[in-house]
C-alpha positions in Angstrom: 3.9 20.4 -4.8 6.5 18.0 -3.5 7.1 15.1 -5.8 8.4 11.7 -4.8 11.5 10.1 -6.2 12.4 6.4 -6.2 15.4 4.5 -7.7 15.1 0.8 -8.5 18.1 -1.5 -8.8 18.3 -4.9 -10.5 20.2 -6.5 -7.6 20.2 -6.5 -3.8 22.2 -3.8 -2.0 21.7 -1.2 -4.8 23.8 -3.1 -7.4 23.3 -3.5 -11.1 21.4 -1.3 -13.5 19.0 1.3 -12.0 15.8 3.1 -13.0 14.6 6.3 -11.5 11.0 7.6 -11.5 8.8 10.2 -9.8 5.5 8.6 -10.8 3.6 5.4 -11.2 5.2 2.5 -13.0 2.9 -0.4 -14.1 5.7 -2.6 -15.3 9.3 -2.2 -14.2 10.4 -5.0 -16.5 10.2 -2.4 -19.3 13.2 -0.8 -17.7 15.0 -3.5 -15.7 15.1 -7.3 -16.1 14.5 -7.6 -12.4 14.3 -5.4 -9.3 15.7 -6.6 -5.9 16.3 -3.3 -4.1 15.2 0.4 -4.1 16.1 3.7 -2.6 13.4 6.3 -1.9 14.9 9.8 -2.2 11.6 11.6 -1.3 7.9 10.9 -1.0 5.9 7.7 -0.4 5.4 4.7 -2.7 3.7 1.3 -2.7 5.8 -1.4 -4.4 4.2 -4.6 -5.7 5.6 -8.0 -6.7 3.3 -8.2 -9.7 2.8 -5.9 -12.7 -0.1 -3.5 -12.8 -0.2 -2.9 -9.1 -1.1 -6.4 -8.2 0.1 -9.0 -5.7 1.9 -8.4 -2.4 2.2 -4.7 -1.6 4.7 -2.9 0.6 4.8 0.7 1.7 8.1 2.6 1.3 9.1 6.1 2.4 12.4 7.9 2.4 15.1 5.4 3.0 17.0 2.4 1.6 15.5 -1.0 1.0 18.4 -3.3 0.2 16.6 -6.6 -0.2 13.1 -7.2 -1.6 12.6 -10.4 0.4 12.8 -8.5 3.7 9.9 -6.4 2.4 7.7 -9.5 2.1 7.9 -9.8 -1.6 7.7 -13.3 -2.9 9.2 -12.3 -6.2 11.1 -9.1 -7.3 9.4 -5.7 -7.4 7.5 -5.5 -10.6 5.4 -2.3 -10.3 5.2 0.8 -8.1 2.7 3.6 -7.4 3.5 7.1 -6.1 1.3 8.1 -3.2 0.4 11.8 -3.6 0.6 14.1 -0.6 -2.8 14.7 1.0 -3.6 17.7 3.3 -6.9 17.9 4.9 -9.3 15.5 6.6 -9.3 11.7 6.2 -12.6 9.7 6.0 -13.2 6.1 5.2 -16.3 3.9 5.7 -15.5 0.2 6.3 -18.0 -2.7 5.8 -18.0 -6.1 7.2 -19.1 -7.8 3.9 -18.6 -7.3 0.2 -20.7 -4.7 -1.7 -21.0 -2.5 1.4 -23.0 -5.0 3.3 -23.2 -5.9 7.0 -21.9 -3.8 9.9 -20.3 -0.5 8.9 -18.2 2.2 10.6 -16.8 5.5 9.5 -13.2 6.3 10.4 -11.4 9.6 10.5 -8.3 8.5 12.2 -6.1 5.4 12.6 -7.5 2.2 14.0 -4.9 -0.2 15.5 -7.4 -3.0 16.2 -10.7 -3.2 14.4 -12.0 -6.1 16.5 -11.4 -4.3 19.8 -12.7 -0.9 18.6 -15.7 -1.9 16.5 -16.3 -5.6 17.4 -15.9 -6.3 13.6 -13.9 -9.4 12.8 -13.7 -8.8 9.1 -13.7 -6.0 6.6 -14.4 -6.9 3.0 -15.3 -3.6 1.3 -14.9 0.1 2.0 -15.4 3.6 0.6 -12.5 6.0 0.9 -14.0 9.5 0.8 -10.8 11.5 1.8 -7.1 10.8 2.0 -4.9 7.8 1.4 -4.9 4.8 3.7 -3.0 1.6 4.4 -4.8 -1.5 5.6 -3.0 -4.2 7.5 -3.7 -7.9 7.8 -3.0 -8.0 11.6 -3.8 -5.6 14.5 -1.2 -2.9 15.3 -0.2 -2.3 11.7 1.5 -5.6 11.1 1.4 -8.2 8.3 0.6 -7.8 4.7 -0.6 -4.3 3.5 -3.0 -2.9 1.0 -3.0 0.7 -0.3 -6.3 2.5 -0.7 -6.8 5.9 -2.4 -10.1 7.7 -2.7 -12.8 5.5 -4.3 -15.2 2.6 -3.8 -13.8 -0.9 -3.1 -16.7 -3.3 -3.4 -14.7 -6.5 -2.9 -11.2 -6.9 -1.7 -11.4 -10.5 -2.9 -11.9 -9.2 -6.5 -8.7 -7.2 -6.0 -6.7 -10.4 -5.5 -6.9 -10.3 -1.7 -9.0 -13.4 -1.1 -8.7 -15.2 2.2 -7.2 -12.2 3.9 -8.7 -10.3 6.9 -8.0 -6.7 7.4 -7.6 -5.9 11.1 -6.0 -2.4 11.3 -5.8 0.7 9.2 -3.8 4.0 9.2 -3.8 7.2 7.4 -0.8 8.0 5.1 0.2 11.4 6.4 2.3 14.0 4.7 5.1 13.3 7.2 6.8 11.0 4.6 7.5 14.0 2.3 
């Protein structure tokens, strides 16, 4: 199985002390006083601006990310989660309201505009049956992001995503490995 590898740096432009990992890291401050840039050698990761996989999220794949602020982070990177490779089908059921209420639709592929495709103007809960997904605040995969792995998500508000609408979603394919 292909593993991911990411290197975090204290300062912008890959300067200062560094920390390398192939797995999840709930608290980067255990290794670095701050993190303002990273380099992804392989795989896909979500990076977060709060510890324990909270706060603003940003999807990174193989490449260089020289400045945390260009990634939409309000503060430095404080935690990261490795996204495992998934082969096979993708399935997710989205719901208009919390606790799987209101209108619902099942997805097996990307959706670039939930409003146009399903006439749904909000998505507040979902059930990911297969695969790993990214949800976006705006249509056409723009704006803030949220990573979803298989499981039930009864309330995005309870996950610290209050006041946000999710308008597009895409599968995280193995092309990033």
